[in-house]
C-alpha positions as CSV (number, residue, x, y, z in Angstrom):
1,M,7.1,-59.5,68.2
2,G,9.2,-60.4,65.2
3,R,6.1,-61.0,63.1
4,F,4.7,-57.6,64.0
5,V,7.9,-55.8,63.0
6,F,7.9,-57.7,59.7
7,I,4.4,-56.6,58.9
8,V,5.1,-53.0,59.9
9,V,8.3,-52.9,57.8
10,S,6.4,-54.5,54.8
11,V,3.6,-52.0,55.0
12,I,6.1,-49.1,55.1
13,I,8.0,-50.4,52.1
14,L,4.7,-50.8,50.1
15,I,3.6,-47.3,51.0
16,L,7.0,-45.8,50.0
17,G,6.9,-47.8,46.8
18,G,3.4,-46.5,46.0
19,I,4.5,-42.9,46.6
20,F,7.5,-43.4,44.4
21,F,5.4,-44.9,41.6
22,Y,2.8,-42.1,41.9
23,K,5.4,-39.3,41.8
24,Y,7.7,-40.6,39.1
25,Y,5.8,-43.1,36.9
26,F,2.1,-42.0,37.0
27,V,1.2,-40.0,33.9
28,F,-0.3,-36.8,35.2
29,G,-1.2,-35.4,31.8
30,Q,-0.4,-35.6,28.1
31,G,-0.7,-33.3,25.2
32,V,0.8,-31.7,22.1
33,K,3.1,-28.8,21.9
34,A,4.2,-27.1,18.6
35,G,6.9,-24.6,17.9
36,E,10.4,-24.1,16.6
37,L,13.0,-26.6,17.9
38,N,15.6,-24.3,19.4
39,Y,18.1,-27.0,20.5
40,F,18.3,-30.7,21.2
41,V,21.3,-32.3,23.0
42,Q,22.4,-35.5,24.7
43,K,24.0,-34.7,28.1
44,G,24.7,-36.1,31.5
45,Y,27.6,-37.5,33.6
46,V,26.2,-40.9,34.6
47,F,22.9,-41.1,32.8
48,K,23.0,-39.8,29.2
49,T,19.7,-38.2,28.5
50,Y,18.3,-36.2,25.6
51,E,17.1,-32.7,26.4
52,G,15.5,-30.1,24.2
53,K,13.7,-26.8,24.0
54,V,10.8,-25.7,21.7
55,I,10.1,-22.0,21.3
56,Q,6.4,-21.2,20.9
57,S,5.9,-17.6,19.7
58,G,2.9,-15.4,19.4
59,Y,1.8,-15.3,23.0
60,K,0.5,-12.1,24.5
61,G,3.1,-10.4,26.7
62,K,2.5,-8.9,30.2
63,V,2.7,-5.4,28.7
64,A,-0.1,-4.4,26.3
65,G,1.0,-4.5,22.7
66,T,4.0,-6.8,23.1
67,I,4.6,-10.4,22.1
68,Q,6.4,-12.8,24.3
69,S,7.6,-16.2,23.4
70,N,7.0,-19.3,25.5
71,E,9.6,-22.0,26.0
72,F,8.8,-25.7,26.4
73,Q,11.7,-27.7,27.8
74,F,11.4,-31.5,27.5
75,S,13.3,-34.8,27.7
76,V,13.2,-37.8,25.4
77,S,13.7,-41.4,26.5
78,N,13.1,-43.1,23.1
79,E,16.2,-43.4,21.0
80,R,14.3,-43.4,17.7
81,V,12.5,-40.2,18.5
82,A,15.8,-38.6,19.7
83,Q,17.5,-39.4,16.4
84,Q,14.7,-37.8,14.5
85,L,14.9,-34.6,16.6
86,M,18.8,-34.5,16.3
87,T,18.4,-33.5,12.7
88,A,15.4,-31.1,13.2
89,S,16.9,-28.1,14.9
90,G,15.4,-24.9,13.6
91,K,12.4,-26.6,12.1
92,L,8.8,-26.4,13.2
93,V,7.8,-29.5,15.1
94,E,4.7,-30.9,16.7
95,L,5.5,-33.1,19.7
96,H,3.3,-35.4,21.7
97,Y,4.4,-35.6,25.4
98,K,3.5,-37.1,28.7
99,E,3.7,-35.1,31.9
100,Y,4.9,-36.7,35.1
101,L,4.8,-35.2,38.6
102,G,8.6,-35.5,39.0
103,A,11.8,-36.1,37.0
104,I,14.2,-39.0,37.5
105,P,17.8,-39.0,36.4
106,W,17.7,-41.9,34.0
107,R,14.6,-40.5,32.2
108,G,15.7,-36.9,31.9
109,Y,15.8,-33.6,33.7
110,S,12.3,-32.5,32.8
111,P,8.9,-33.9,33.9
112,F,7.8,-33.5,30.3
113,I,8.8,-36.6,28.3
114,V,8.3,-36.5,24.5
115,D,7.2,-39.9,23.3
116,S,6.4,-39.2,19.6
117,I,6.7,-36.7,16.8
118,I,3.5,-35.7,15.0
119,S,5.2,-33.6,12.3
120,I,8.4,-31.8,11.3
121,K,8.2,-28.9,8.8
122,D,10.9,-26.7,7.4
123,P,9.8,-23.1,7.9
124,S,11.9,-21.8,5.0
125,R,10.1,-24.0,2.5
126,Q,6.8,-22.7,1.2
127,D,4.4,-25.3,-0.2
128,L,2.9,-23.8,-3.3
129,P,-0.3,-25.1,-4.8
């Protein structure tokens, strides 16, 4: 009887571990978002995480003839990427991200995790030929 209980408990632990991995560590999708970096902060009581928001403008609004902006909220777990974004507020950025099915506290509040920066451009500078 003891061996049966051990096997059942082991199977349950393996199944729960698989579900946890799938929900929080399986990369569901990845892509690139571009827009103006609205803010980027480090926050948290126990786990200090980096959180940011990119404003993407020019999307068609629900009412004909209007323009509505779209916000992309994200987290960053890489310290090097976070330090680059700390100095880029108000600039146009292109960010590569990975999308997970759920957020975990030590990785950030968002299921979208930015893992690299493709480009950072200053919108006030005009590159002249």
